[in-house]
N, C-alpha and C positions, 0 to 999 in steps of 0.2 A: 504494500500500500504506500502511496506517495505521502510525503511530509513537506512542510513548508521549507525545511532545510534543503530539500532537493532542488529548490529554485533560487535564482538570483534576481531580486527585484531591481529593475532598471529605472523605472520612474512611475510615479503615481498619476493616474488619470483624474482630472478634476470632476467635481459633481459626484453623483451617486447617492440617491436618497436612501437606499436600502443597504448599503454596504460599501466596502473599500475595494478599489480596483487598481491593479498594477500591470504594467507591461513587464514581463518576466522572461527569463531564460532558464530552460531546464538544463541543469548542469551536466547530466549524463549524456545528453544528445545534442546540446547547443541549440535546440529548437526554440524559436521565439513563440511565446504564447501570452494569453491574458489570464491573470490570476485574480479571481474575485472572491471576496469573503463576505459572509453574512452571519449574524448572530445565530447560535444553535444551542442555547442554554435552556430557555423556558419551553414548555410544551407547545405554546403558540408559535414560537420562533421555529421550532423543529417542523411543525405541521406546514407552516408557510414555506420554508425552504424545501421540504420534501416535495410539496406540490409543484414548486417552480422547477425542480430538477426533473420530475416526471413529465411535466409539460414540454420542457426543452427536448427530452428524448422522444416524446411522442411526435413532436412537430419537426424533428430533424429532417432537413431536405437540402437541396442545392441552393435554396433561397435563404437559408438561415445560417447564423454563426454556429459552428458545431461545438457541442459539449464533448470534451476529450476525456475528462476524468473528474471525480469528486473524492474528497476525503474530509474527515472531521479531526480537528486538533484544537485544543485549548478553548473548547466551547464555541468554536466557529466552524461553519461549513465552508470549505474551499472548493471552488469550481475552476477547473482548468479549461479555458475556452480557446478556440481557434483565433489567431490574430489576423485581422483583416487590415492590411496596410493601406487600403484605398481611403479616399476622403469620405467624410460623412456627407449627408445630403445637404447640409447647410452650405458647405463650400460649393457643391454642385449647383445649387440654386443661384448663387452669385454668378457662376460661370455661364449658366444657361441664358442669362439675360443678354449675353453677348451674341447669342445665336439668332438667326432669322426667326420670325414668329412661327412659321410652319414647322420648323425643326423642333421648336420647343414643345409643340403638341406631341410629336412622336416620342421625345425623350421623357415626357411626363407620365408615361405608362410605367409604373414602378413595381408591379408585382402581380401575382395571380392568386393569392390567398390571404385572408385576414383571420385573426382569432381575437378572443377577448384579451388583448395584449396589455392594456392599461398604461402603456408607455410608448405609444406609437407617435413618433415625432421625428423631425429631420435628423436630430443628433443620434438617433438609434437606427438609422438606415445607412448602410455603408455602400458606396459605389466603388466597385473594384476597378483595377486598371484596365480590364477588358470590357468595362461597361456594364457588367452584371451587377445584380443587387443582392445584398445580404441583410437580413433583419436580425437585430440583436435583441432576443427576448430576455436576456439577462436573468433577472429574478421575477419576470412577469408572472402574474397569476390572476385569477378571477377576483374582482373586487366586490364586496357586499357591504351593506349597511353603512355604518358611520365611518368606515375606513376610507371612503372615497376621497375625502378632503386632504388626507395626510400622506397616503402612500400611492395614489394614482400618479400618472405621468405628468409631464409639464402641463400646467393648468391651461395654457393658451391653446392646447390641442384637445380639449375636452368638450363634449357636446353640452348644450344647454340643459338637458335632462339630468345631467350629473349634479349641477348646482341646484336645480329646482326640485328634483325628485329624489336625489341621492341614489340614483339608479344608473348602472352601467351594464350594457349588454352588447351584442354583436353590432347593433346599429350605431353605437358610440364609436366603434372602430371605423365604420364606414364614414362617419362624420369627420374623424381625424384624417382619413385618407383624402377626403374631399378638400380639407384645409391644405394638405400637403400638395395635392395636384394643383390647386389654385395658386399656391405660392411658387411652384415650379414654373407655371405658365407666366405669371406676372411679376415675380420677385417680391410680392407683398402678401402679408397675411390678410385674408378677406375681412377680418374684424380688427385690423390694426388700430390701436388706440394711443400709441406713444409710450405706453408702459404696460407691464403684465396685468396690473389691476384694472387699468382702463380697457385693455383688450378683453378681459374676462367680463366686464360690465357690458361691453358691446355684444359678446357671445350670449349673455343672459337675455338681453333685450332685443337684439337684432336691429336692423337686417344686415346681411353681409353685403360687401361691395359687389357690383355687377361683374359678371365675366365679360372680358373685352369682346367687342364685336368681331375681331379678326379670328377668334376661335371658331372652329366649325360648329354648325348648329347641333350636330349630334353630341359632340364633346361638351358644348356649353350646357345643353340640357342635362347631361349626365352629372356634371359637377354641381349644378344647381339642385338636382335631386339628392345628391349625396349630402348637401348642406341643408336639407329640409329640416325644420325645427322639430318636426314630429318623427321620431325614430322609425315608426312603422311604414312611413312613406319613402324612406330611403331605399335605394335599389339593393337587390341581392347581389352576391358575387357573380352568379350566373348571368344576370343582366349586364353587369359591368364587363364581364368577359366577352359578351356579345357585341360590345362596341367595336366598330370597324378598326379604328386606329390601334386599339389594344390587341385585336386579333392579328393584325399585321405584325406588331411587335413580338407577340408570342410565337408566331410562325418563324420569324427570323431567329429568335432565341432557341427554339426547339431544333431548328436546322443546325445551328451552331453547336448545340449540345451533342447532336448526333455525330457530327463530324469529329468533335473532340473524342467521343467514345470510340469511333472507328479508328482514329489515329492511335489512340492508346492500345487498341486491340492489335493493330499492325506493329506497333512498337514492341509489344510483348512477344509477338511472333518472331520479330527480328532478333530479340534477345534469346529466344529459345533456339533459333537456328544457329546463332553464333556459338551458343553453348554446345550444341551438337557438333558443330564443325571443330571447335576447340578440342573436344574429346576425341574426334576422329584424327585430328592432327597429332594429338598426344600419343594415340595408339600407333599411328603410322611412324612416329619418330622412333619407336622401339623395334621396328622391322629393319633388318639389314638392308643397306642401300640397294644392293643388287636385286633384292626381292620386291622393291617398291614398284608397283605397276603404274602405267601412265594415268590410270583412273583410280582414285583411292576410295571412291564411294559412289554407289548407285543411288539415285534419288527416286523415291516412289511418287509419281505424279498424282495429284488430286485435282480433278477437273471441276471448275466452277461454272456450271451450266445454268443459264437463266434466260428466258423462262425454261423450265425443265422439258417442255415438249419439243424444243428445237433440236436436241441431240441427246445421245446417251453414251455412257462409257462402258466398254467391255474390255477389261484389262487395261492395256496401254493404247487401245483403239477408241477414237471418238467418231461416232457415226451420226451424220445429220439426218434427222427424222422429219424435218419440216422444210418448206421453202424459206428463202431468206426473208427475215423481218428486220425491223430497225434495231433489234436487240438479239443478234444471232452470234455473238462472239463467245469464245470459251477461253477463260484464263486458267492458269495452273498454279496451285500451291505446291511446294512452299515458296514463300517470298525469298528471293536471292539477295543477300546483303553483304556477302564477303566471299573472297576467293575467286577461282576461275571455274565457270560452269558452262557445259555444252549441252544444248537442247537440239535434238535432231529427230526428224521423222519423214514419213512419206505420205503424200496426198494421193487419193484415188478418186476417179470420177469427178474431176475438179469442177466442171461446169464453166461459167463465165468468169468468175472472179473470186479468188481466195487470198487470204493474208496470213503471214506468220510474222511475229515481231515481239517487241517487249513493251511493257506498260509500267509507268511509275507506280510503285506500291501504294502511294498515297491516293491513287484513284481506286476507290473501293469497290469490290465485288462481294456482296453478301448474299445471304440466302433468299432475300426477298426483292432485290432490285438490281438491275443491270443498267449501266449507263447507256443512253441512247446513242447509237453510232452515227445518227444524223446530227448530233449536237456538236457544233464546232469546238466547244470547250473540251469535249472528250478527246479530240485529236491533239490538243496541246500536250497531253500526258502520254501519248502513245507513239510508237514508230512501227510501221508495217512495211514488209517486203512483199509485194504483190506478184502473182504468178506471171504477169506480163513484163516484169522487170522494173516496175515503178517503185520508188521509195516515197512514202507519205509520212509527214510529221508536221504538227501545227496546221497551218493553212497551206503548207508547201507540198507540192507533188512533182517530183522530178521523174519525167518519163524515161523508161528504158535505160536507166543508169546502171542497172544490173542485168545479167542474162535472165531470160525468162526460164521458167521450169514447168514441168508437166507431170502427168501421172507416173507414179513409181520412182521418181527421182528423189534422192535423199537431199533434203534441205536442212541446213544446220545453222544455228546462231551460237556464237561463243561470247560470253561477257566476261570481262576481267575487272572485278571490283576491288582488286588489291593493287592495281597499277595506278600511276598518276601520269596523265589523266585516266579515268575509268573509260573502258572501251567496249565496243560491240563490233564483231566481225561476222561475215556471212560466208557460207560454204554451200556448194551444190555438188553432189556426188564426190565428196571429200576434197574438192578443189576450192581453194580460198579465192574469194572474189575481191576485185580491186577497189573496195570502198570500206572505209572504217568510220564509225561514229565515235566521237569523243565526248567526254564530260556527261556521260549518261547518269541518271539518278543514282543515289547511294543505295537504293533498294528497288528491285524490279520483280515483276512476274513475266513469264513468257505467256504469249497468247496467240490464238489462231482465230480465223473467221471462215466458216464453211458456207458456201453459197447455194449448193444444189442438193435437193433431197436425194439421199443415198450416197453422197460424197462422204469421204472419211479421211481421217488423219491418224496414222499409227506412229507412236513414239518409239524410235529405235534406240535412242541414247538420251539419257538425262543423268549427267554425271558431274561430280566435282573432280576437276583435273588437278594433278600434281604440278603440272607446268603447262604453259600456253602452247597451243599448236599453231599460233599465228606467226607468219614469217613476213619479212619485208619483201614486197614485190614491186616490180617496176610499174610506174604509172598509177600508183595507188592514190586515190582521192580521199580527203578527210573532210567530214562534215561534222558540225557541232550541234549537239542536242540543245533545244531551246531557241535556236536561231531560225530565221526564215531562210530557206534555201531558194536559189534561183536556178532556172533551167540551164543556164550557161555554166553551172558548176559541174555539169556532167562531163 
């Protein structure tokens, strides 16, 4: 169990009506965190603190400051919290006023869930460096009875019912969010009175300032409803989430979250493959030099086929079962991120057009979605060698720069991710072709595209090589990944 002595207090944060809060460093790991303490002596203190901890754990999500650990020492409950180095919303509100009006409307969508937080205010909303938002629930808890006046959050962000009826519920949080959104849009509190007491009097008596006319009608109506003096007339979270601007924001955020998760998944795959390769190299190092073969390890291909009805895998053979669609490619795991790897196979019943090439591992192929081959952005991250001899990359397509190939010929790609620069070379029937691609991505997959129902590709070699089979050949052309190529480069 942790103890206070396990942490070095770096500085104390100001404020904190219910406890003391410090920026701290955990001595064992050097991790920076927030150390918050609250009284834990009386039964009432214990109940209050336990409820707060239970609520933080229940509400833990990507939108909240994470609770890492708790421990009791010297009649105090200590909470170890994630440190959010971003600015709080007070700073962001000032910065927002420098943006054009329409952009302020977009940024003012601050989250997708609220609870009986009792301390919802700009100081407790953190804006991270990537623009995402974290809510600090701290020791938030449900407020009842006469407690409302002493332990509730900053009074300038409480609804009129709290002062008049001593009642706080879900609608009170909606009112607080309305205040915050109004302030993000305008830079002013809608009940600004020059002092906290004057502002509270305006909240009690009303009315709020009008939402500016430049705000869209839908957003204006929403903010006004959130600031309705009658809690039951304030909108539900579902209605708030149906607001068009917020839907757009959430779609962007969800797409961003998905990409982050996919990148992390690819990163873990790269780590796994590096570990496997390191073990293979260690094992190979124990073999006498005269016994080391040119290929130290066969790789088992795993085809990523989507939609599943376009093709199927039988051993090392991929067979096209449908006519060409906009999503007819097949990529192969594992991701290649280190060493020299050769990928070779034979096409049969080619039809009009087929590809073989590499694709940046950051372009994701998962179980439910394949990139659209008609999307120009897709081709930024791929390179393809077509059966007519064309090379395609980005928006470039160099015609007949390589020999064409047909049914039954062995076509091979060899990537060297240990060389500087990283390279890709092409082979047909074991003959090296006079084009080399340099500065390829740090992690790639091999991929093919089948055009004709019944056409197939059989993998004949998928190997990690001990040494490169690439030779210097006369008249070799060099093209760089990521650049636009011109036809006269052939």
